[in-house]
ZAFINU-687212 format. One record per atom (N, C-alpha, C): residue number from 1; residue in one letter; atom name; x, y, z. Coordinates in steps of 0.02 Angstrom, whole numbers, plus 50000, padded with zeros to 5 digits. Layout:
REM ZAFINU-687212
<site NUM, A, CA, <X, Y, Z>>
...
***
This chain:
REM ZAFINU-687212
<site 1, X, N, <51800, 49567, 52526>>
<site 1, X, CA, <51770, 49523, 52484>>
<site 1, X, C, <51703, 49540, 52464>>
<site 2, X, N, <51681, 49534, 52402>>
<site 2, X, CA, <51610, 49549, 52386>>
<site 2, X, C, <51577, 49484, 52387>>
<site 3, X, N, <51510, 49491, 52391>>
<site 3, X, CA, <51463, 49434, 52387>>
<site 3, X, C, <51438, 49421, 52318>>
<site 4, X, N, <51432, 49365, 52296>>
<site 4, X, CA, <51417, 49345, 52227>>
<site 4, X, C, <51344, 49371, 52209>>
<site 5, X, N, <51341, 49396, 52146>>
<site 5, X, CA, <51279, 49428, 52128>>
<site 5, X, C, <51228, 49375, 52109>>
<site 6, X, N, <51161, 49386, 52120>>
<site 6, X, CA, <51106, 49339, 52112>>
<site 6, X, C, <51073, 49358, 52049>>
<site 7, X, N, <51058, 49308, 52002>>
<site 7, X, CA, <51022, 49329, 51946>>
<site 7, X, C, <50960, 49288, 51947>>
<site 8, X, N, <50903, 49328, 51935>>
<site 8, X, CA, <50832, 49290, 51935>>
<site 8, X, C, <50814, 49288, 51859>>
<site 9, X, N, <50793, 49227, 51836>>
<site 9, X, CA, <50766, 49219, 51773>>
<site 9, X, C, <50693, 49208, 51775>>
<site 10, X, N, <50663, 49245, 51734>>
<site 10, X, CA, <50595, 49235, 51735>>
<site 10, X, C, <50568, 49222, 51662>>
<site 11, X, N, <50512, 49179, 51657>>
<site 11, X, CA, <50489, 49156, 51590>>
<site 11, X, C, <50456, 49223, 51558>>
<site 12, X, N, <50472, 49226, 51495>>
<site 12, X, CA, <50436, 49283, 51458>>
<site 12, X, C, <50376, 49259, 51419>>
<site 13, X, N, <50318, 49284, 51430>>
<site 13, X, CA, <50264, 49258, 51398>>
<site 13, X, C, <50264, 49267, 51321>>
<site 14, X, N, <50239, 49222, 51291>>
<site 14, X, CA, <50238, 49217, 51212>>
<site 14, X, C, <50188, 49274, 51194>>
<site 15, X, N, <50203, 49309, 51143>>
<site 15, X, CA, <50166, 49364, 51108>>
<site 15, X, C, <50164, 49352, 51041>>
<site 16, X, N, <50097, 49329, 51018>>
<site 16, X, CA, <50096, 49309, 50939>>
<site 16, X, C, <50114, 49371, 50893>>
<site 17, X, N, <50129, 49362, 50845>>
<site 17, X, CA, <50141, 49410, 50786>>
<site 17, X, C, <50079, 49438, 50771>>
<site 18, X, N, <50069, 49507, 50765>>
<site 18, X, CA, <50008, 49529, 50747>>
<site 18, X, C, <49987, 49514, 50676>>
<site 19, X, N, <49925, 49503, 50660>>
<site 19, X, CA, <49903, 49481, 50597>>
<site 19, X, C, <49867, 49546, 50571>>
<site 20, X, N, <49860, 49550, 50496>>
<site 20, X, CA, <49829, 49600, 50471>>
<site 20, X, C, <49752, 49594, 50483>>
<site 21, X, N, <49716, 49654, 50489>>
<site 21, X, CA, <49648, 49647, 50502>>
<site 21, X, C, <49612, 49607, 50449>>
<site 22, X, N, <49555, 49578, 50470>>
<site 22, X, CA, <49513, 49539, 50429>>
<site 22, X, C, <49469, 49596, 50385>>
<site 23, X, N, <49488, 49609, 50326>>
<site 23, X, CA, <49457, 49664, 50298>>
<site 23, X, C, <49397, 49643, 50257>>
<site 24, X, N, <49337, 49674, 50273>>
<site 24, X, CA, <49270, 49657, 50243>>
<site 24, X, C, <49258, 49705, 50187>>
<site 25, X, N, <49219, 49684, 50139>>
<site 25, X, CA, <49197, 49730, 50082>>
<site 25, X, C, <49148, 49783, 50116>>
<site 26, X, N, <49150, 49843, 50075>>
<site 26, X, CA, <49103, 49896, 50103>>
<site 26, X, C, <49136, 49937, 50159>>
<site 27, X, N, <49199, 49933, 50180>>
<site 27, X, CA, <49224, 49972, 50234>>
<site 27, X, C, <49276, 50023, 50211>>
<site 28, X, N, <49284, 50073, 50247>>
<site 28, X, CA, <49335, 50125, 50227>>
<site 28, X, C, <49405, 50104, 50251>>
<site 29, X, N, <49453, 50105, 50201>>
<site 29, X, CA, <49521, 50079, 50222>>
<site 29, X, C, <49566, 50122, 50203>>
<site 30, X, N, <49635, 50119, 50233>>
<site 30, X, CA, <49692, 50161, 50211>>
<site 30, X, C, <49741, 50113, 50184>>
<site 31, X, N, <49776, 50131, 50127>>
<site 31, X, CA, <49823, 50086, 50100>>
<site 31, X, C, <49893, 50102, 50139>>
<site 32, X, N, <49922, 50039, 50153>>
<site 32, X, CA, <49988, 50046, 50178>>
<site 32, X, C, <50038, 49992, 50155>>
<site 33, X, N, <50100, 50008, 50156>>
<site 33, X, CA, <50153, 49958, 50136>>
<site 33, X, C, <50142, 49929, 50066>>
<site 34, X, N, <50124, 49970, 50020>>
<site 34, X, CA, <50104, 49946, 49960>>
<site 34, X, C, <50147, 49976, 49893>>
<site 35, X, N, <50148, 49941, 49849>>
<site 35, X, CA, <50193, 49965, 49790>>
<site 35, X, C, <50145, 49974, 49731>>
<site 36, X, N, <50145, 50026, 49700>>
<site 36, X, CA, <50188, 50081, 49694>>
<site 36, X, C, <50178, 50123, 49755>>
<site 37, X, N, <50230, 50157, 49782>>
<site 37, X, CA, <50227, 50197, 49845>>
<site 37, X, C, <50182, 50255, 49838>>
<site 38, X, N, <50165, 50276, 49780>>
<site 38, X, CA, <50113, 50333, 49775>>
<site 38, X, C, <50052, 50316, 49798>>
<site 39, X, N, <50027, 50250, 49807>>
<site 39, X, CA, <49966, 50233, 49842>>
<site 39, X, C, <49968, 50228, 49918>>
<site 40, X, N, <50024, 50232, 49947>>
<site 40, X, CA, <50030, 50230, 50025>>
<site 40, X, C, <49992, 50291, 50052>>
<site 41, X, N, <49948, 50277, 50097>>
<site 41, X, CA, <49911, 50332, 50132>>
<site 41, X, C, <49851, 50352, 50102>>
<site 42, X, N, <49829, 50327, 50047>>
<site 42, X, CA, <49765, 50348, 50015>>
<site 42, X, C, <49712, 50309, 50048>>
<site 43, X, N, <49653, 50331, 50041>>
<site 43, X, CA, <49595, 50300, 50073>>
<site 43, X, C, <49543, 50282, 50020>>
<site 44, X, N, <49500, 50237, 50035>>
<site 44, X, CA, <49444, 50218, 49993>>
<site 44, X, C, <49394, 50170, 50025>>
<site 45, X, N, <49354, 50144, 49984>>
<site 45, X, CA, <49304, 50095, 50015>>
<site 45, X, C, <49314, 50026, 49970>>
<site 46, X, N, <49318, 49970, 50013>>
<site 46, X, CA, <49320, 49908, 49980>>
<site 46, X, C, <49258, 49891, 49949>>
<site 47, X, N, <49265, 49854, 49890>>
<site 47, X, CA, <49207, 49839, 49851>>
<site 47, X, C, <49187, 49767, 49871>>
<site 48, X, N, <49128, 49750, 49850>>
<site 48, X, CA, <49099, 49679, 49866>>
<site 48, X, C, <49132, 49627, 49822>>
<site 49, X, N, <49148, 49571, 49856>>
<site 49, X, CA, <49175, 49516, 49821>>
<site 49, X, C, <49136, 49456, 49840>>
<site 50, X, N, <49113, 49416, 49805>>
<site 50, X, CA, <49076, 49355, 49818>>
<site 50, X, C, <49110, 49298, 49850>>
<site 51, X, N, <49178, 49302, 49842>>
<site 51, X, CA, <49216, 49248, 49873>>
<site 51, X, C, <49240, 49265, 49944>>
<site 52, X, N, <49215, 49229, 49998>>
<site 52, X, CA, <49227, 49251, 50070>>
<site 52, X, C, <49301, 49239, 50089>>
<site 53, X, N, <49341, 49197, 50054>>
<site 53, X, CA, <49407, 49181, 50068>>
<site 53, X, C, <49456, 49217, 50024>>
<site 54, X, N, <49435, 49272, 50002>>
<site 54, X, CA, <49482, 49307, 49958>>
<site 54, X, C, <49525, 49352, 49992>>
<site 55, X, N, <49591, 49356, 49960>>
<site 55, X, CA, <49648, 49393, 49991>>
<site 55, X, C, <49662, 49457, 49965>>
<site 56, X, N, <49623, 49473, 49913>>
<site 56, X, CA, <49628, 49536, 49878>>
<site 56, X, C, <49563, 49566, 49865>>
<site 57, X, N, <49556, 49627, 49870>>
<site 57, X, CA, <49494, 49668, 49858>>
<site 57, X, C, <49505, 49731, 49814>>
<site 58, X, N, <49453, 49744, 49779>>
<site 58, X, CA, <49454, 49811, 49743>>
<site 58, X, C, <49445, 49868, 49792>>
<site 59, X, N, <49470, 49924, 49784>>
<site 59, X, CA, <49460, 49985, 49822>>
<site 59, X, C, <49449, 50038, 49775>>
<site 60, X, N, <49381, 50069, 49791>>
<site 60, X, CA, <49363, 50128, 49761>>
<site 60, X, C, <49386, 50190, 49798>>
<site 61, X, N, <49441, 50225, 49772>>
<site 61, X, CA, <49467, 50280, 49813>>
<site 61, X, C, <49415, 50338, 49824>>
<site 62, X, N, <49424, 50373, 49873>>
<site 62, X, CA, <49382, 50427, 49888>>
<site 62, X, C, <49405, 50485, 49844>>
<site 63, X, N, <49364, 50537, 49838>>
<site 63, X, CA, <49374, 50595, 49793>>
<site 63, X, C, <49441, 50630, 49808>>
<site 64, X, N, <49460, 50640, 49870>>
<site 64, X, CA, <49519, 50680, 49893>>
<site 64, X, C, <49581, 50629, 49875>>
<site 65, X, N, <49573, 50568, 49888>>
<site 65, X, CA, <49633, 50521, 49869>>
<site 65, X, C, <49644, 50520, 49792>>
<site 66, X, N, <49585, 50521, 49757>>
<site 66, X, CA, <49594, 50519, 49688>>
<site 66, X, C, <49625, 50579, 49657>>
<site 67, X, N, <49607, 50634, 49683>>
<site 67, X, CA, <49639, 50698, 49666>>
<site 67, X, C, <49706, 50702, 49682>>
<site 68, X, N, <49728, 50675, 49742>>
<site 68, X, CA, <49797, 50675, 49762>>
<site 68, X, C, <49836, 50630, 49714>>
<site 69, X, N, <49808, 50576, 49697>>
<site 69, X, CA, <49843, 50531, 49649>>
<site 69, X, C, <49853, 50560, 49584>>
<site 70, X, N, <49804, 50593, 49560>>
<site 70, X, CA, <49796, 50628, 49498>>
<site 70, X, C, <49856, 50680, 49495>>
<site 71, X, N, <49868, 50710, 49548>>
<site 71, X, CA, <49925, 50765, 49547>>
<site 71, X, C, <49993, 50742, 49566>>
<site 72, X, N, <49999, 50675, 49590>>
<site 72, X, CA, <50063, 50647, 49613>>
<site 72, X, C, <50107, 50632, 49552>>
<site 73, X, N, <50164, 50657, 49545>>
<site 73, X, CA, <50200, 50648, 49493>>
<site 73, X, C, <50225, 50578, 49480>>
<site 74, X, N, <50234, 50541, 49546>>
<site 74, X, CA, <50256, 50470, 49545>>
<site 74, X, C, <50209, 50430, 49506>>
<site 75, X, N, <50140, 50442, 49515>>
<site 75, X, CA, <50088, 50405, 49484>>
<site 75, X, C, <50096, 50412, 49399>>
<site 76, X, N, <50108, 50463, 49376>>
<site 76, X, CA, <50115, 50482, 49313>>
<site 76, X, C, <50175, 50444, 49281>>
<site 77, X, N, <50229, 50438, 49322>>
<site 77, X, CA, <50293, 50408, 49297>>
<site 77, X, C, <50291, 50330, 49310>>
<site 78, X, N, <50241, 50304, 49347>>
<site 78, X, CA, <50237, 50231, 49363>>
<site 78, X, C, <50211, 50197, 49299>>
<site 79, X, N, <50245, 50139, 49287>>
<site 79, X, CA, <50222, 50093, 49239>>
<site 79, X, C, <50168, 50046, 49263>>
<site 80, X, N, <50162, 50038, 49328>>
<site 80, X, CA, <50111, 49992, 49362>>
<site 80, X, C, <50047, 50027, 49370>>
<site 81, X, N, <50045, 50091, 49372>>
<site 81, X, CA, <49983, 50126, 49388>>
<site 81, X, C, <49972, 50186, 49340>>
<site 82, X, N, <49906, 50191, 49318>>
<site 82, X, CA, <49884, 50243, 49273>>
<site 82, X, C, <49853, 50300, 49315>>
<site 83, X, N, <49881, 50359, 49303>>
<site 83, X, CA, <49847, 50413, 49345>>
<site 83, X, C, <49777, 50431, 49317>>
<site 84, X, N, <49733, 50443, 49368>>
<site 84, X, CA, <49665, 50456, 49344>>
<site 84, X, C, <49661, 50520, 49301>>
<site 85, X, N, <49609, 50511, 49251>>
<site 85, X, CA, <49597, 50563, 49210>>
<site 85, X, C, <49568, 50626, 49239>>
<site 86, X, N, <49563, 50682, 49216>>
<site 86, X, CA, <49537, 50740, 49247>>
<site 86, X, C, <49462, 50735, 49260>>
<site 87, X, N, <49429, 50693, 49222>>
<site 87, X, CA, <49348, 50688, 49229>>
<site 87, X, C, <49328, 50632, 49273>>
<site 88, X, N, <49376, 50594, 49302>>
<site 88, X, CA, <49370, 50542, 49345>>
<site 88, X, C, <49367, 50556, 49417>>
<site 89, X, N, <49304, 50555, 49448>>
<site 89, X, CA, <49293, 50580, 49523>>
<site 89, X, C, <49329, 50528, 49572>>
<site 90, X, N, <49320, 50468, 49554>>
<site 90, X, CA, <49341, 50413, 49601>>
<site 90, X, C, <49375, 50351, 49564>>
<site 91, X, N, <49444, 50342, 49580>>
<site 91, X, CA, <49473, 50289, 49534>>
<site 91, X, C, <49470, 50225, 49572>>
<site 92, X, N, <49456, 50171, 49536>>
<site 92, X, CA, <49440, 50104, 49562>>
<site 92, X, C, <49518, 50069, 49557>>
<site 93, X, N, <49544, 50051, 49612>>
<site 93, X, CA, <49608, 50003, 49609>>
<site 93, X, C, <49582, 49930, 49615>>
<site 94, X, N, <49615, 49886, 49572>>
<site 94, X, CA, <49584, 49818, 49575>>
<site 94, X, C, <49636, 49785, 49606>>
<site 95, X, N, <49614, 49713, 49642>>
<site 95, X, CA, <49657, 49670, 49666>>
<site 95, X, C, <49711, 49690, 49712>>
<site 96, X, N, <49691, 49735, 49759>>
<site 96, X, CA, <49742, 49755, 49811>>
<site 96, X, C, <49744, 49709, 49868>>
<site 97, X, N, <49804, 49689, 49889>>
<site 97, X, CA, <49812, 49639, 49944>>
<site 97, X, C, <49782, 49663, 50011>>
<site 98, X, N, <49740, 49617, 50042>>
<site 98, X, CA, <49708, 49640, 50107>>
<site 98, X, C, <49764, 49657, 50159>>
<site 99, X, N, <49821, 49633, 50153>>
<site 99, X, CA, <49871, 49646, 50207>>
<site 99, X, C, <49901, 49716, 50196>>
<site 100, X, N, <49881, 49745, 50147>>
<site 100, X, CA, <49901, 49819, 50129>>
<site 100, X, C, <49846, 49869, 50145>>
<site 101, X, N, <49797, 49840, 50185>>
<site 101, X, CA, <49741, 49886, 50208>>
<site 101, X, C, <49727, 49882, 50278>>
<site 102, X, N, <49716, 49945, 50306>>
<site 102, X, CA, <49691, 49944, 50373>>
<site 102, X, C, <49628, 49993, 50378>>
<site 103, X, N, <49585, 49975, 50433>>
<site 103, X, CA, <49527, 50009, 50428>>
<site 103, X, C, <49535, 50089, 50449>>
<site 104, X, N, <49500, 50128, 50412>>
<site 104, X, CA, <49512, 50200, 50419>>
<site 104, X, C, <49444, 50237, 50431>>
<site 105, X, N, <49398, 50203, 50467>>
<site 105, X, CA, <49333, 50239, 50469>>
<site 105, X, C, <49332, 50303, 50513>>
<site 106, X, N, <49385, 50300, 50562>>
<site 106, X, CA, <49381, 50358, 50606>>
<site 106, X, C, <49431, 50410, 50581>>
<site 107, X, N, <49459, 50401, 50525>>
<site 107, X, CA, <49506, 50452, 50494>>
<site 107, X, C, <49459, 50514, 50474>>
<site 108, X, N, <49490, 50571, 50479>>
<site 108, X, CA, <49454, 50631, 50454>>
<site 108, X, C, <49491, 50662, 50398>>
***
């Protein structure tokens, strides 16, 4: 005959759902989980906004991200996004949701 198995039940601690970072103006960010998808992974600097409770910020793309977007065929085909002109060194994206940005100051 076998002995009955014992089961130990432990309480699992509550882990809150991670929240997006509190994005501040003037910081370098990387765009993530955004539509159109041609913007995913691009980097830029958030622009100053006088409203402290804003949930969307303008992002000035850096030169390499602007160049990448200029050459991306998805940007040229998108009705939501206009590809930067050849003489534009840095494209300004307006009203980007803060939850689509993560700090990228240590990126190279």
